[in-house]
C-alpha positions as CSV (number, residue, x, y, z in Angstrom):
1,X,32.6,-193.4,-61.9
2,X,29.8,-192.7,-59.4
3,X,28.6,-195.3,-56.9
4,X,25.4,-195.7,-58.8
5,X,27.3,-196.2,-62.0
6,X,29.5,-198.9,-60.5
7,X,26.4,-200.5,-59.1
8,X,24.7,-200.4,-62.5
9,X,27.8,-201.9,-64.2
10,X,28.0,-204.6,-61.6
11,X,24.3,-205.5,-62.2
12,X,24.6,-205.8,-66.0
13,X,27.8,-207.6,-66.3
14,X,29.1,-209.6,-63.4
15,X,32.9,-209.3,-63.9
16,X,35.1,-211.9,-62.2
17,X,38.1,-210.0,-60.7
18,X,41.4,-211.3,-59.6
19,X,41.9,-209.5,-56.3
20,X,43.6,-211.1,-53.4
21,X,40.3,-211.3,-51.6
22,X,38.8,-213.4,-54.3
23,X,41.6,-215.9,-54.1
24,X,41.9,-216.1,-50.3
25,X,41.1,-219.4,-48.6
26,X,38.5,-218.8,-45.9
27,X,39.2,-221.9,-43.9
28,X,39.9,-220.1,-40.6
29,X,37.2,-217.3,-40.9
30,X,33.8,-218.5,-39.6
31,X,30.7,-216.5,-40.1
32,X,29.1,-214.7,-37.1
33,X,25.5,-215.8,-36.5
34,X,22.6,-213.7,-35.1
35,X,23.0,-213.8,-31.3
36,X,21.0,-212.9,-28.2
37,X,23.1,-209.8,-27.9
38,X,21.9,-208.8,-31.4
39,X,18.3,-209.2,-30.3
40,X,18.9,-207.1,-27.1
41,X,20.6,-204.4,-29.2
42,X,17.6,-204.4,-31.5
43,X,15.2,-204.0,-28.5
44,X,17.4,-201.2,-27.2
45,X,16.6,-199.2,-30.4
46,X,12.9,-199.3,-29.6
47,X,12.1,-201.9,-32.3
48,X,10.4,-204.6,-30.2
49,X,8.3,-205.6,-33.2
50,X,9.7,-205.9,-36.8
51,X,9.4,-202.8,-38.9
52,X,9.3,-204.9,-42.1
53,X,10.9,-207.9,-43.8
54,X,14.2,-208.7,-45.4
55,X,14.2,-211.0,-48.4
56,X,17.3,-213.2,-48.4
57,X,18.4,-215.9,-50.9
58,X,20.8,-216.4,-53.8
59,X,20.5,-214.2,-56.9
60,X,18.1,-215.5,-59.5
61,X,16.1,-217.4,-56.8
62,X,12.9,-215.5,-57.3
63,X,13.7,-212.8,-54.7
64,X,12.4,-210.0,-57.0
65,X,9.1,-211.8,-57.6
66,X,8.7,-212.5,-53.8
67,X,9.6,-208.9,-53.0
68,X,6.9,-207.8,-55.5
69,X,4.3,-210.0,-53.6
70,X,5.1,-208.0,-50.5
71,X,4.8,-204.7,-52.4
72,X,1.4,-205.7,-53.8
73,X,0.3,-206.4,-50.2
74,X,1.1,-202.9,-49.0
75,X,4.8,-203.1,-48.1
76,X,7.2,-200.2,-49.0
77,X,10.5,-200.7,-50.7
78,X,11.2,-197.0,-51.6
79,X,10.1,-194.4,-54.0
80,X,10.3,-195.3,-57.6
81,X,13.1,-192.9,-58.3
82,X,15.0,-194.4,-55.4
83,X,14.9,-198.0,-56.6
84,X,17.2,-199.8,-59.0
85,X,15.3,-199.7,-62.4
86,X,14.0,-202.7,-64.3
87,X,16.1,-204.2,-67.1
88,X,16.1,-207.2,-69.3
89,X,17.2,-209.5,-66.4
90,X,14.2,-208.3,-64.3
91,X,11.7,-206.7,-66.6
92,X,9.2,-206.1,-63.8
93,X,11.8,-204.5,-61.6
94,X,14.5,-205.3,-59.0
95,X,12.8,-203.4,-56.1
96,X,16.2,-202.7,-54.5
97,X,16.9,-199.3,-52.8
98,X,19.8,-197.6,-54.5
99,X,21.0,-196.4,-51.1
100,X,21.4,-200.0,-50.0
101,X,22.9,-201.2,-53.3
102,X,25.4,-198.4,-53.5
103,X,26.7,-198.8,-49.9
104,X,27.1,-202.6,-50.5
105,X,29.0,-201.9,-53.6
106,X,31.2,-199.4,-51.8
107,X,31.9,-201.9,-49.0
108,X,32.8,-204.7,-51.4
109,X,35.1,-202.4,-53.3
110,X,36.7,-201.4,-50.1
111,X,37.4,-205.0,-49.2
112,X,38.7,-205.7,-52.7
113,X,35.9,-208.2,-53.5
114,X,32.9,-208.6,-55.8
115,X,29.6,-210.0,-54.7
116,X,29.6,-212.5,-57.6
117,X,33.1,-213.9,-57.2
118,X,33.6,-213.8,-53.4
119,X,32.7,-212.1,-50.1
120,X,34.9,-210.4,-47.5
121,X,35.8,-212.7,-44.6
122,X,33.8,-212.2,-41.4
123,X,36.8,-211.0,-39.4
124,X,37.5,-208.3,-41.9
125,X,33.9,-207.2,-41.9
126,X,33.7,-207.2,-38.2
127,X,36.8,-205.1,-37.9
128,X,34.9,-202.3,-39.7
129,X,31.6,-202.7,-37.9
130,X,32.0,-199.7,-35.6
131,X,32.6,-197.4,-38.6
132,X,30.0,-199.0,-40.9
133,X,27.1,-199.8,-38.6
134,X,25.9,-196.2,-38.0
135,X,25.7,-195.6,-41.7
136,X,23.8,-198.8,-42.4
137,X,21.4,-198.0,-39.5
138,X,20.9,-194.5,-40.9
139,X,20.0,-195.9,-44.3
140,X,17.5,-198.4,-42.7
141,X,16.0,-195.7,-40.5
142,X,15.5,-193.3,-43.5
143,X,13.7,-196.1,-45.4
144,X,11.4,-196.8,-42.4
145,X,10.7,-193.1,-42.0
146,X,9.9,-192.8,-45.8
147,X,7.3,-195.6,-45.5
148,X,4.9,-193.3,-43.7
149,X,3.8,-196.1,-41.3
150,X,3.8,-198.9,-43.8
151,X,6.1,-201.9,-43.2
152,X,9.2,-202.0,-45.4
153,X,10.6,-204.8,-47.5
154,X,14.4,-204.8,-48.2
155,X,16.0,-207.0,-50.8
156,X,19.5,-206.7,-52.2
157,X,21.5,-209.8,-53.0
158,X,24.8,-208.4,-51.8
159,X,23.5,-208.4,-48.2
160,X,23.9,-212.2,-48.3
161,X,27.6,-211.9,-48.2
162,X,27.7,-208.8,-45.9
163,X,25.6,-210.2,-43.1
164,X,28.4,-209.8,-40.5
165,X,27.9,-206.0,-41.0
166,X,24.1,-206.0,-41.8
167,X,23.1,-208.6,-39.3
168,X,23.3,-206.5,-36.1
169,X,21.5,-203.6,-37.9
170,X,18.5,-205.6,-39.2
171,X,18.3,-208.2,-36.4
172,X,15.0,-207.7,-34.6
173,X,14.1,-204.8,-37.0
174,X,13.4,-206.8,-40.2
175,X,11.8,-210.3,-40.2
176,X,13.7,-212.7,-42.5
177,X,12.0,-214.2,-45.5
178,X,14.1,-216.9,-47.3
179,X,13.6,-217.3,-51.0
180,X,14.4,-220.9,-52.1
181,X,14.9,-222.1,-55.7
182,X,16.3,-225.2,-57.4
183,X,20.0,-224.5,-57.7
184,X,20.1,-226.0,-61.2
185,X,17.4,-223.6,-62.3
186,X,19.4,-220.7,-60.6
187,X,22.5,-221.7,-62.6
188,X,20.6,-222.1,-65.8
189,X,19.1,-218.7,-65.3
190,X,22.5,-217.1,-64.8
191,X,23.8,-219.0,-67.9
192,X,20.9,-217.7,-70.0
193,X,21.2,-214.1,-68.8
194,X,25.0,-213.7,-68.4
195,X,26.6,-216.7,-70.0
196,X,27.9,-217.6,-66.6
197,X,29.4,-221.1,-66.4
198,X,27.0,-223.5,-64.7
199,X,29.7,-224.7,-62.2
200,X,30.5,-221.2,-61.1
201,X,26.8,-220.2,-60.7
202,X,26.3,-223.3,-58.6
203,X,29.3,-222.5,-56.4
204,X,28.0,-219.0,-55.9
205,X,24.6,-220.3,-55.0
206,X,26.2,-222.7,-52.5
207,X,28.3,-220.0,-50.9
208,X,25.4,-217.5,-50.5
209,X,23.0,-220.1,-49.1
210,X,25.6,-221.4,-46.7
211,X,26.3,-217.8,-45.4
212,X,22.5,-217.1,-45.1
213,X,21.8,-220.4,-43.3
214,X,24.6,-219.7,-40.8
215,X,23.3,-216.3,-39.9
216,X,19.6,-217.5,-39.8
217,X,20.4,-220.4,-37.5
218,X,18.0,-220.5,-34.6
219,X,15.7,-217.8,-36.0
220,X,12.1,-218.0,-37.0
221,X,12.1,-217.6,-40.8
222,X,9.4,-217.4,-43.4
223,X,10.2,-219.8,-46.2
224,X,9.2,-218.8,-49.7
225,X,9.8,-221.6,-52.3
226,X,9.8,-220.0,-55.8
227,X,8.6,-223.0,-57.8
228,X,5.7,-223.6,-55.5
229,X,4.7,-220.0,-55.6
230,X,4.7,-219.9,-59.3
231,X,2.7,-223.1,-59.5
232,X,0.2,-221.9,-56.8
233,X,0.1,-218.1,-56.6
234,X,-2.3,-218.4,-53.7
235,X,0.6,-219.5,-51.5
236,X,1.9,-215.9,-51.6
237,X,-1.1,-214.9,-49.4
238,X,0.1,-217.5,-46.8
239,X,3.7,-216.4,-46.9
240,X,2.9,-212.6,-46.6
241,X,0.4,-213.4,-43.9
242,X,2.9,-215.4,-41.9
243,X,5.5,-212.7,-42.2
244,X,3.0,-210.1,-41.1
245,X,2.5,-211.8,-37.8
246,X,6.0,-210.7,-36.8
247,X,5.4,-207.0,-37.6
248,X,4.6,-204.1,-35.4
249,X,0.8,-204.3,-35.1
250,X,0.2,-200.8,-36.4
251,X,2.2,-201.6,-39.6
252,X,0.7,-205.0,-39.9
253,X,-2.7,-203.5,-40.1
254,X,-1.7,-201.8,-43.4
255,X,-1.2,-205.2,-45.0
256,X,-3.5,-207.0,-47.5
257,X,-2.0,-210.5,-48.0
258,X,-4.8,-211.4,-50.5
259,X,-3.2,-209.2,-53.1
260,X,0.2,-211.0,-52.9
261,X,-0.6,-213.6,-55.6
262,X,-1.2,-211.0,-58.3
263,X,2.5,-210.2,-58.3
264,X,3.6,-213.6,-59.7
265,X,4.2,-214.1,-63.4
266,X,4.5,-217.8,-64.3
267,X,5.8,-216.8,-67.8
268,X,8.9,-215.5,-66.2
269,X,9.7,-219.0,-64.8
270,X,11.7,-220.0,-67.9
271,X,14.6,-222.2,-66.8
272,X,13.5,-225.6,-65.5
273,X,15.7,-228.5,-64.3
274,X,15.1,-232.2,-65.2
275,X,16.3,-235.2,-63.2
276,X,19.4,-235.8,-65.2
277,X,20.7,-232.3,-64.5
278,X,21.2,-233.0,-60.8
279,X,23.6,-235.9,-61.4
280,X,25.4,-233.9,-64.1
281,X,25.9,-230.6,-62.4
282,X,25.6,-230.8,-58.6
283,X,28.5,-231.7,-56.3
284,X,27.7,-234.0,-53.4
285,X,27.6,-231.1,-50.9
286,X,25.4,-229.0,-53.2
287,X,23.0,-232.0,-53.5
288,X,22.9,-232.3,-49.7
289,X,22.3,-228.6,-49.3
290,X,19.5,-228.6,-51.9
291,X,17.9,-231.7,-50.2
292,X,17.7,-229.8,-46.9
293,X,16.4,-226.6,-48.4
294,X,13.8,-228.3,-50.5
295,X,12.5,-230.1,-47.4
296,X,11.6,-226.9,-45.6
297,X,7.9,-226.2,-45.3
298,X,6.2,-223.2,-46.8
299,X,5.7,-220.5,-44.2
300,X,7.3,-220.0,-40.7
301,X,9.9,-222.4,-39.5
302,X,12.5,-222.2,-36.8
303,X,15.6,-222.8,-38.8
304,X,18.1,-225.3,-37.5
305,X,20.3,-226.4,-40.4
306,X,22.9,-229.2,-40.1
307,X,26.1,-227.6,-38.9
308,X,28.1,-228.6,-42.0
309,X,25.6,-226.9,-44.3
310,X,26.2,-223.5,-42.6
311,X,30.0,-223.8,-43.0
312,X,30.8,-221.6,-46.0
313,X,34.5,-222.6,-46.1
314,X,34.1,-225.4,-48.6
315,X,31.8,-223.2,-50.7
316,X,34.4,-220.4,-50.7
317,X,37.1,-222.8,-51.8
318,X,34.9,-224.0,-54.6
319,X,34.1,-220.4,-55.7
320,X,37.8,-219.6,-55.5
321,X,38.6,-222.5,-57.8
322,X,35.8,-221.5,-60.1
323,X,37.0,-217.9,-60.2
324,X,40.5,-219.1,-61.1
325,X,39.2,-221.3,-63.8
326,X,37.1,-218.5,-65.2
327,X,40.2,-216.2,-65.2
328,X,42.2,-218.8,-67.0
329,X,39.4,-219.4,-69.5
330,X,39.1,-215.6,-70.0
331,X,42.8,-215.3,-70.5
332,X,42.8,-218.2,-73.0
333,X,39.8,-216.7,-74.8
334,X,41.6,-213.3,-74.9
335,X,44.8,-214.9,-76.3
336,X,42.8,-216.9,-78.8
337,X,41.1,-213.7,-80.0
338,X,44.4,-211.9,-80.2
339,X,45.9,-214.8,-82.2
340,X,42.8,-214.7,-84.5
341,X,43.3,-211.0,-85.0
342,X,47.0,-211.4,-85.7
343,X,46.2,-214.1,-88.3
344,X,43.7,-211.7,-89.9
345,X,46.3,-208.9,-89.9
346,X,48.9,-211.3,-91.4
347,X,46.5,-212.4,-94.1
348,X,45.7,-208.8,-94.8
349,X,49.4,-208.0,-95.1
350,X,49.8,-211.0,-97.4
351,X,47.1,-209.7,-99.6
352,X,48.7,-206.3,-99.6
353,X,52.1,-207.8,-100.5
354,X,50.6,-209.8,-103.3
355,X,49.0,-206.6,-104.7
356,X,52.4,-204.9,-104.5
357,X,54.0,-207.8,-106.3
358,X,51.4,-207.6,-109.1
359,X,51.9,-203.8,-109.4
360,X,55.7,-204.3,-109.5
361,X,55.2,-207.0,-112.2
362,X,53.0,-204.6,-114.2
363,X,55.5,-201.8,-113.9
364,X,58.3,-204.1,-114.9
365,X,56.4,-205.1,-118.0
366,X,55.8,-201.5,-118.9
367,X,59.4,-200.7,-118.4
368,X,60.4,-203.7,-120.6
369,X,58.0,-202.5,-123.4
370,X,59.4,-198.9,-123.1
371,X,62.9,-200.2,-123.3
372,X,62.1,-202.2,-126.4
373,X,60.6,-199.1,-128.0
374,X,63.7,-197.1,-127.2
375,X,65.9,-199.8,-128.6
376,X,63.8,-199.9,-131.8
377,X,64.0,-196.2,-132.1
378,X,67.8,-196.2,-131.6
379,X,68.2,-198.8,-134.4
380,X,65.9,-196.8,-136.7
381,X,67.9,-193.6,-136.0
382,X,71.2,-195.4,-136.6
383,X,69.8,-196.7,-139.9
384,X,68.9,-193.2,-140.9
385,X,72.3,-191.8,-140.1
386,X,73.9,-194.7,-142.1
387,X,71.8,-194.0,-145.2
388,X,73.0,-192.3,-148.4
389,X,70.4,-189.6,-148.2
390,X,71.8,-188.6,-144.8
391,X,75.3,-188.4,-146.2
392,X,74.2,-186.4,-149.2
393,X,72.3,-183.9,-147.2
394,X,75.0,-183.4,-144.6
395,X,76.5,-180.2,-146.3
396,X,73.1,-178.6,-146.3
397,X,72.6,-179.3,-142.6
398,X,76.0,-177.8,-141.9
399,X,75.2,-174.7,-143.9
400,X,71.9,-174.3,-142.1
401,X,73.7,-174.7,-138.8
402,X,76.3,-172.0,-139.7
403,X,73.7,-169.5,-140.7
404,X,71.9,-170.1,-137.5
405,X,75.1,-169.4,-135.5
406,X,75.8,-166.2,-137.5
407,X,72.2,-165.0,-137.0
408,X,72.5,-165.5,-133.2
409,X,75.8,-163.6,-133.1
410,X,74.7,-160.5,-135.3
411,X,74.1,-157.1,-133.3
412,X,70.4,-156.2,-132.9
413,X,69.0,-153.2,-135.0
414,X,67.3,-150.9,-132.6
415,X,65.5,-149.1,-135.4
416,X,64.0,-152.3,-136.6
417,X,63.0,-153.0,-132.9
418,X,61.3,-149.6,-132.8
419,X,59.4,-150.4,-136.0
420,X,58.3,-153.6,-134.5
């Protein structure tokens, strides 16, 4: 299967695998944050002002809608044929460069992970940085070059879990925009689209947001709360305008923030949480994380999350347990299905056996009737042989038989044959 094919399959159906990576406990593998060295490295490339923005946030957090706001304002995500196409999950589009999506899928496959079940440990990612970073930089540079002077917007949810590799490449080059959405709504959206268990979707949200917060720590970030944007589309102008302040001036001049609000479609905000949902679904740590995220103001903030919220180890453990539970549930469902099929086959065989039994009974009845006829015929024949007429006509039958024998033994007359 091609890289794009694998990416498409991953998008349409988030399979939960059973690799060693997905079951590894991450307790001793901290995430690497954006550092001063990263900033100096970015300046060394000649990018002293951002060339665009990167939209981060958990899947189903409104990242596509927010990216579309930037596109409406003049940002560039890629040519239409180079973007992942729209589907039932995102009918207006994903706006994700296939080059980014495919390299992320390839990296996750290399590490034996899936973006939905678990991410590679930071140490494993950093061990590949020397080999991977040039390729990621090339992809980013190609996208910037294709924009023809416009600022770019990059959005691809797998980046959340691959920030140890992507961070040094995008640091200082792309200004971060953080999409925030109610975690219960995120989970309900996954459940509606993919039938994902609520608990697993929440664990995935927690892990992704913890990884992103750790990397963003200390940076100036543009906050984009999905629910507020849907309720007040005019906020999109403020968010795009704030992000544009961090851009290269030449590229910033191409932006029209006033157009941003036209990208938002309130009808697509279908899953909504109610108060009782939080007590029913959220763990204590998830509730604390959501309290912090929901307290962030719209627009630019210098992010300084409580240290415990940027620790993804607990979230990874939760995801691991949820993945194990899903695997057990899937195995149980598979066995139940096989048992049901076996029962159906057994019932079918039972029906076939009953049909054979009926046919055997019918054949037995026919055989009995034929036997009765033969017995009746034998009795009638015996009665004929025992009759007086049979005895009287016996000499005639013997005479006829003798004539027949003599006729068969007489030489043939060839002249008679000729006359015939």
